[in-house]
C-alpha positions as CSV (number, residue, x, y, z in Angstrom):
1,M,43.8,-405.3,64.2
2,S,44.3,-401.9,62.7
3,D,46.2,-398.8,64.2
4,E,43.0,-397.0,64.4
5,G,41.4,-399.6,66.7
6,T,44.4,-399.6,69.0
7,H,44.5,-395.8,69.4
8,L,40.9,-395.7,70.3
9,S,41.4,-397.6,73.4
10,T,44.8,-396.1,74.6
11,G,44.5,-392.8,76.3
12,W,45.2,-391.5,80.1
13,Y,43.6,-393.1,83.1
14,A,44.1,-392.1,86.6
15,L,45.4,-395.0,88.7
16,A,44.1,-394.8,92.3
17,V,47.3,-396.1,94.2
18,R,48.0,-397.0,98.1
19,P,48.8,-394.0,100.4
20,R,52.4,-392.9,99.8
21,F,53.1,-395.1,96.8
22,D,52.6,-392.3,94.3
23,K,56.3,-392.1,93.3
24,A,57.3,-395.7,93.3
25,V,54.4,-396.6,91.3
26,A,55.2,-393.9,88.6
27,R,58.5,-394.9,88.6
28,T,57.7,-398.7,88.1
29,L,55.4,-398.1,85.3
30,Q,57.9,-395.9,83.7
31,S,60.5,-398.7,83.8
32,K,57.6,-401.0,82.2
33,G,57.6,-398.6,79.3
34,Y,54.5,-396.6,80.2
35,E,54.1,-392.8,80.2
36,T,53.1,-391.3,83.5
37,V,52.1,-388.0,84.9
38,L,52.9,-387.4,88.7
39,P,52.7,-383.5,89.3
40,L,54.7,-382.6,92.3
41,Y,54.8,-379.5,94.4
42,R,57.2,-378.1,97.2
43,K,56.1,-377.6,100.5
44,R,57.8,-376.6,103.8
45,L,57.5,-378.8,106.5
46,Q,58.1,-378.4,110.1
47,E,60.0,-381.4,111.9
48,G,60.6,-380.3,115.5
49,A,62.7,-377.0,115.4
50,R,63.8,-377.8,111.8
51,L,62.1,-376.8,108.7
52,R,62.6,-378.9,105.6
53,E,61.2,-378.5,101.8
54,S,59.7,-381.7,100.2
55,E,58.2,-382.7,97.3
56,L,54.6,-384.1,97.5
57,P,52.0,-385.2,94.8
58,L,49.6,-382.4,93.8
59,F,46.9,-385.4,93.7
60,P,47.8,-387.6,96.4
61,G,46.4,-391.3,95.9
62,Y,46.5,-390.9,92.0
63,V,49.0,-391.4,89.3
64,C,47.9,-390.7,85.3
65,C,49.0,-393.3,83.1
66,R,48.5,-393.8,79.4
67,F,48.0,-397.3,78.1
68,D,45.6,-399.6,76.2
69,V,42.7,-399.9,78.5
70,R,42.2,-403.4,76.8
71,D,45.6,-404.6,78.2
72,R,45.3,-403.3,81.7
73,L,46.7,-406.3,83.5
74,P,50.3,-405.0,83.7
75,I,49.0,-401.9,85.3
76,L,46.6,-403.5,87.8
77,T,49.5,-405.9,88.9
78,T,52.1,-403.2,89.6
79,P,52.8,-403.0,93.2
80,G,51.0,-400.1,94.8
81,V,48.2,-400.0,92.3
82,D,44.6,-400.3,93.8
83,R,42.4,-399.7,90.6
84,I,41.8,-397.5,87.8
85,F,39.6,-394.6,88.3
86,G,36.1,-395.0,87.2
87,P,32.7,-396.5,88.8
88,G,32.8,-400.1,89.3
89,N,35.1,-401.8,86.8
90,I,34.6,-399.4,84.2
91,P,37.8,-397.0,83.7
92,V,37.0,-393.4,82.7
93,P,39.6,-391.8,80.5
94,L,41.1,-388.4,81.3
95,S,40.9,-385.5,78.9
96,D,44.0,-385.4,76.7
97,V,43.7,-381.6,76.8
98,E,43.6,-381.4,80.6
99,V,46.7,-383.7,80.8
100,A,48.5,-381.9,78.2
101,S,47.8,-378.7,79.8
102,L,49.3,-380.2,83.2
103,Q,52.2,-381.3,81.5
104,A,53.0,-378.1,80.0
105,V,52.8,-376.2,83.4
106,I,55.3,-379.1,84.8
107,R,57.7,-378.4,82.1
108,A,57.8,-374.7,82.3
109,G,58.7,-375.3,86.1
110,L,56.1,-373.1,87.4
111,P,55.1,-373.0,91.3
112,L,51.9,-374.9,91.5
113,Q,49.9,-375.9,94.7
114,P,46.6,-377.9,95.4
115,F,43.5,-376.1,94.9
116,P,39.8,-377.3,95.6
117,F,38.1,-378.5,92.4
118,V,36.0,-375.7,90.7
119,E,33.3,-376.4,88.3
120,A,32.0,-372.8,87.5
121,G,34.3,-369.9,86.4
122,Q,35.8,-368.4,83.1
123,R,37.7,-370.9,80.9
124,V,40.6,-369.3,79.6
125,R,43.6,-370.5,77.2
126,I,47.2,-369.1,77.4
127,E,48.6,-367.6,74.3
128,G,52.3,-367.2,73.9
129,G,55.4,-368.0,76.3
130,A,56.1,-371.4,77.6
131,L,52.5,-372.3,78.6
132,N,51.1,-371.4,74.9
133,G,47.8,-373.4,74.5
134,V,47.5,-374.2,78.3
135,E,43.6,-373.7,79.2
136,G,42.3,-373.1,82.9
137,I,39.5,-371.3,84.7
138,V,39.9,-367.9,85.9
139,M,39.8,-367.6,89.7
140,S,40.4,-363.8,90.1
141,L,41.9,-360.7,88.0
142,K,44.6,-358.7,89.3
143,E,47.7,-357.8,87.4
144,T,48.2,-361.6,87.0
145,L,45.7,-364.2,86.6
146,R,44.9,-367.2,88.9
147,L,43.9,-370.0,86.9
148,V,43.0,-373.3,87.9
149,L,43.9,-376.5,85.8
150,S,41.7,-379.6,86.6
151,L,41.6,-383.0,86.1
152,T,37.7,-383.4,85.7
153,P,36.9,-387.0,86.5
154,L,39.1,-386.9,89.6
155,Q,37.7,-383.5,90.8
156,R,41.2,-382.4,91.3
157,S,42.9,-379.1,90.6
158,V,46.0,-377.0,90.8
159,L,46.6,-373.3,90.8
160,L,48.9,-371.0,88.9
161,E,49.2,-367.3,88.1
162,V,50.0,-365.9,84.6
163,A,50.2,-362.5,83.1
164,R,46.8,-360.9,81.9
165,D,48.4,-360.4,78.2
166,Q,49.2,-364.2,77.7
167,V,45.5,-365.0,78.3
168,T,42.3,-365.2,75.6
169,L,38.9,-366.8,76.2
170,S,38.7,-370.2,75.5
171,S,35.4,-371.6,73.8
172,C,34.3,-374.7,71.6
173,A,34.0,-371.9,68.8
174,G,37.6,-370.5,69.3
175,A,39.4,-368.1,71.3
176,A,38.8,-364.2,71.6
177,P,41.0,-362.0,73.2
178,L,40.3,-361.5,77.1
179,R,39.3,-357.7,77.4
180,M,38.1,-356.8,80.7
181,A,38.7,-353.9,83.0
182,Q,40.9,-354.2,85.9
183,G,38.5,-354.8,88.5
184,D,36.0,-357.4,86.4
185,V,35.3,-360.6,87.3
186,E,33.0,-362.7,85.3
């Protein structure tokens, strides 16, 4: 079998996991040698009179994992994994660009929060800084831009803010500088 054939079947997939098994599944798959993405965010939780901060999954019930879809048995037999996301028994790969954007934001250490999935809106690309090349959808224009990063097949998104001067319009034909008046929203 050629390397090219192997490359075509290897990709990022979302694994549906049992409630509160997200971290354990990610750790187990990493110990098996798989690359995983489990984005977490910090949330303050009230426990009686005490306030504590906890790290929770941005996409509860899902762990992203890179593997060869033709060799999925080791994934499916991992304790806590229910199934590979997709209709019926057909795994749906995640976009490499969407996963890479999410990984870049995690590496940058920026505060994230869950956000409802959005299909409509202006898509932009961050130019410069720790998030160079990250793409997202503009939600509002102020001193900073509020961007939404999505894993489209899962219909899950996260929200972050970046400086206006770090963003250009993103399109299939290439990027153009974002030039809008302060109050404009498209």
